C-alpha positions, -999 to 999 in steps of 0.1 A, spaced: 741 -147 443 724 -130 415 729 -95 404 703 -75 415 700 -54 382 690 -14 384 661 3 367 682 21 344 699 -14 332 668 -31 325 655 -2 310 687 2 287 692 -37 277 654 -38 271 641 -42 231 608 -56 216 603 -89 203 587 -82 168 579 -118 155 562 -120 120 536 -139 134 519 -147 171 492 -157 188 493 -162 226 473 -193 228 496 -212 207 528 -191 215 521 -194 252 494 -215 263 498 -245 241 537 -244 253 530 -243 289 508 -272 285 533 -288 262 556 -285 294 537 -296 320 503 -311 314 496 -312 354 506 -270 353 477 -247 373 465 -220 351 433 -209 375 421 -216 404 387 -207 410 361 -202 445 329 -183 445 312 -172 472 295 -206 485 333 -219 486 329 -242 455 361 -250 440 374 -252 406 408 -257 389 418 -252 355 454 -263 340 468 -249 310 463 -285 293 426 -282 303 427 -249 290 444 -256 259 420 -288 250 388 -265 259 398 -237 240 407 -260 210 371 -278 210 353 -242 216 369 -231 185 359 -257 165 322 -255 171 320 -216 167 336 -225 134 315 -254 128 282 -223 140 294 -203 113 323 -181 130 353 -172 107 389 -155 107 382 -118 116 346 -118 126 338 -99 158 333 -124 189 314 -100 219 319 -114 251 300 -105 281 306 -127 309 317 -121 346 341 -145 363 330 -177 354 357 -197 344 347 -204 308 354 -167 301 392 -181 300 387 -204 277 369 -188 253 391 -159 254 417 -185 242 391 -198 216 385 -168 200 418 -156 196 431 -193 187 406 -188 155 419 -156 142 385 -137 152 385 -108 171 372 -109 208 354 -79 225 351 -84 259 321 -63 277 311 -61 314 279 -78 322 264 -47 336 255 -36 298 221 -21 290 199 -40 261 209 -8 243 242 -14 251 247 -41 236 228 -29 205 254 -6 199 284 -25 203 270 -53 178 261 -31 153 293 -8 159 317 -35 156 290 -60 126 295 -84 157 289 -122 139 286 -139 179 279 -131 211 291 -156 243 271 -145 273 252 -161 302 212 -162 308 210 -133 325 215 -118 294 195 -135 266 163 -115 272 185 -84 266 204 -101 234 170 -115 217 156 -76 227 174 -64 200 189 -90 178 166 -80 150 180 -47 145 220 -68 149 216 -85 112 255 -95 110 244 -114 142 242 -150 131 255 -173 165 247 -168 201 259 -187 227 248 -195 262 272 -208 291 247 -223 312 211 -224 305 194 -238 274 173 -214 251 158 -214 216 182 -202 191 211 -202 215 239 -230 213 248 -243 245 289 -241 256 285 -273 270 273 -290 239 300 -274 221 326 -291 242 312 -319 243 307 -331 204 337 -306 190 370 -324 186 400 -310 201 419 -315 172 421 -277 157 442 -270 128 467 -238 140 459 -212 121 495 -183 119 479 -152 128 502 -123 117 511 -100 146 498 -71 132 466 -90 128 433 -77 142 429 -98 181 408 -74 200 378 -50 204 375 -26 233 350 -3 234 363 23 257 343 60 265 354 93 254 346 129 259 322 133 232 297 104 212 294 68 219 325 45 233 351 40 209 357 12 189 395 3 206 416 -21 181 447 -44 195 465 -68 172 480 -99 182 510 -77 191 491 -66 223 502 -98 242 542 -88 236 535 -58 254 526 -80 287 560 -95 285 569 -62 308 535 -64 325 536 -99 341 575 -102 347 582 -63 357 552 -45 371 532 -75 384 566 -92 398 554 -127 388 571 -159 386 562 -192 376 551 -203 407 528 -176 419 488 -172 426 481 -140 416 445 -124 421 435 -94 401 404 -78 412 387 -66 381 355 -65 365 364 -92 329 349 -59 309 378 -41 307 411 -43 294 426 -41 330 415 -82 326 434 -85 299 468 -68 315 461 -84 346 440 -113 346 449 -127 313 476 -119 290 505 -110 321 501 -135 344 502 -165 320 530 -151 300 549 -157 331 535 -192 331 514 -179 371 484 -192 378 452 -171 385 430 -167 417 397 -157 410 369 -152 428 333 -153 414 307 -131 434 278 -115 435 297 -80 444 327 -64 466 330 -72 500 362 -58 518 357 -87 547 355 -115 523 385 -99 500 404 -97 529 392 -132 541 400 -151 511 441 -135 510 442 -153 545 429 -186 537 441 -191 501 479 -189 492 477 -159 469 512 -141 464 505 -111 443 474 -86 441 460 -61 419 429 -42 425 416 -5 417 427 19 444 389 20 453 395 -11 466 425 -4 487 405 25 499 383 5 509 403 -23 525 423 -1 548 390 8 565 388 -24 580 411 -41 609 442 -50 590 458 -59 620 435 -88 625 441 -111 585 476 -128 576 491 -114 547 519 -137 551 514 -153 518 513 -123 501 542 -102 487 534 -78 457 507 -57 455 500 -34 426 476 -6 416 460 9 385 430 27 367 437 60 388 459 79 412 463 61 444 462 86 477 501 84 495 479 79 530 461 46 518 499 33 509 513 46 539 485 31 559 486 -7 539 526 -6 540 522 -4 581 493 -34 581 513 -55 559 547 -45 549 539 -43 512 539 -12 491 510 -7 469 531 5 436 506 21 413 509 14 370 500 39 345 486 29 312 454 26 290 426 5 274 449 19 238 481 4 253 501 -19 279 521 -7 309 537 28 305 545 39 332 551 25 369 567 19 406 580 -10 390 597 -39 415 635 -24 410 628 10 416 623 28 451 588 41 447 576 79 455 544 76 472 520 91 448 537 93 418 533 75 386 566 60 385 589 60 356 580 48 319 582 11 315 609 -7 298 604 -8 260 581 25 260 597 64 258 580 83 275 579 119 275 558 149 288 557 176 261 538 210 250 516 216 217 545 215 192 559 184 203 585 192 222 596 178 256 593 200 289 617 209 314 619 194 348 587 200 372 569 216 342 533 201 331 526 191 296 511 166 275 522 130 285 527 110 250 546 81 236 572 81 211 558 60 183 584 68 152 609 59 139 592 22 155 559 21 178 563 1 206 548 -30 214 508 -28 228 499 5 215 465 0 197 459 1 161 430 25 152 394 38 167 379 13 140 360 35 113 366 69 130 398 82 111 392 118 127 398 108 164 424 83 159 446 112 143 432 133 169 460 109 192 487 114 169 510 148 172 538 150 152 562 122 168 541 108 197 508 94 205 490 117 232 475 103 262 452 129 266 462 129 304 486 153 317 521 150 342 555 168 352 585 149 356 606 153 384 646 163 388 649 121 391 629 108 361 594 100 385 561 113 368 536 130 390 500 126 378 481 163 372 447 156 357 431 144 325 429 168 296 391 155 284 364 152 307 364 115 310 351 106 346 376 77 360 347 61 390 362 33 409 383 22 380 356 28 353 354 47 329 323 66 316 320 93 290 300 125 301 280 120 267 270 86 274 251 99 307 238 135 292 225 111 266 208 90 289 192 120 308 177 140 278 155 107 270 132 117 304 112 141 295 117 162 327 151 168 314 159 198 291 198 199 288 222 184 311 256 189 321 282 156 335 315 161 351 336 149 379 330 151 413 355 144 441 344 112 464 372 98 490 362 60 485 358 61 448 379 92 436 352 106 418 319 101 412 295 112 382 277 146 388 247 156 367 241 191 365 200 194 354 180 224 334 144 210 342 116 214 314 87 235 319 60 221 348 90 203 364 102 213 397 133 205 414 123 173 440 148 145 460 117 118 443 126 135 410 164 134 414 161 99 424 139 92 397 164 105 370 193 85 387 170 53 386 164 64 346 200 64 336 207 31 353 179 14 330 187 33 301 227 28 302 251 6 323 241 6 360 276 21 372 277 50 352 245 71 370 249 99 385 258 96 422 252 133 427 227 154 413 224 196 412 192 212 391 199 247 375 184 272 361 212 270 331 242 263 322 277 275 311 287 278 273 311 294 252 297 321 224 292 290 198 266 275 224 289 246 236 286 235 273 313 245 296 323 215 311 352 220 324 337 257 348 313 230 367 345 203 370 368 232 380 339 244 409 331 213 416 369 200 427 371 237 441 343 236 465 
């Protein structure tokens, strides 16, 4: 009988691989493909019951064809390729192709507005965009303002000025000359919202994939014969964690449901219908699932569940466990990192805690001087980066050395979150140190919403903060000062909400809106969001 290793023995014995050259497409995808040409990589289903499957061999072959097709179209090594797709199966082939050819993939949510897309194309000097017909008008509307953009690819229909994905597959060779990318060469660009300014370009290198050698086996608890379902938007780093690198590192197959929106009853029915063994979802998803009659569903195939994106309420974990026999194991990390802390399958979880530091991560709670604080003392969550960074930590915020430098304090990377550590080494989340709003797994910067509101003629000033919400954890709330001539009303409130939905991605709109005569400010005139946020949460 195999010996069950303790958390401490796994943590103490862990060492990062640090190769000089690395590429996930060749070092992982192609190796699984070579090991067994029939090995399943994806099982895909849509709302109409249509089913598709992809083997690692098919992902490997199709990605080589797309790499060749994009190269012929002028996309070069190091170019940024923006990919705006939902859970279409092409997302996984494109992701692999862009990595393979040494270009930089920048995934985005399908909810991005034309203005959002323009900002990303310009900021990243992206030369290529790959999307579906739903986004053609948005892209063509702003393309003239994006001089670097030279290649546009559609995965479904045919439009003038756009290459067709199916044509690239049909007319491109699968004989792709391997590109030896260095492990520290840029591979990914995620746009992540911050407290001030527009989203930052978070740059990862090819060794980011190596960090998910922890995510896959240790947090997701995946094995080669598992069918894993991560219920996550493809535009977020969570998809990279649990819909790409983590599972495929382990050789596990992905279950993908491509639908029009989230439905708790449909989700539970899919778990019952298909042999899904492991599942990952944002806390909001679990909060909605436990509202259903769980006793009427069969969870016999499911053996492991995890949650990430925000702290999960202990009562939700307890309800889920009572119905399924499974503990939802929280994990903590960021767009800038791999998994940093978690209730791993080899530790006894404490409901409501963040768990313990991930293997390969020296995680601590520190003070302003970079010193580790004592037990049960609140401080900043920090990752030790000297003498050597752990794998998976981002390279930089592109073209923003000041904000990059702000994340460093002596020998530490500062996450921007606060916590304390108990006597047994478990981390307990306290709060974020900034004003970023985490709503239903989405990261929303107040500045973006305030900028959208100020474009409306009725808005003189606004301040945006988080507000508690039973289902989403927290939602966006806007405090609005009106310009002369406008009066508060329910009609105006809805008009402002709809305005934000059209100016920026709809998920950012303020679900709560309050008209005020004035906003609290510092002596220097800066809005005191913290005062509004504390008042909101105290209420």
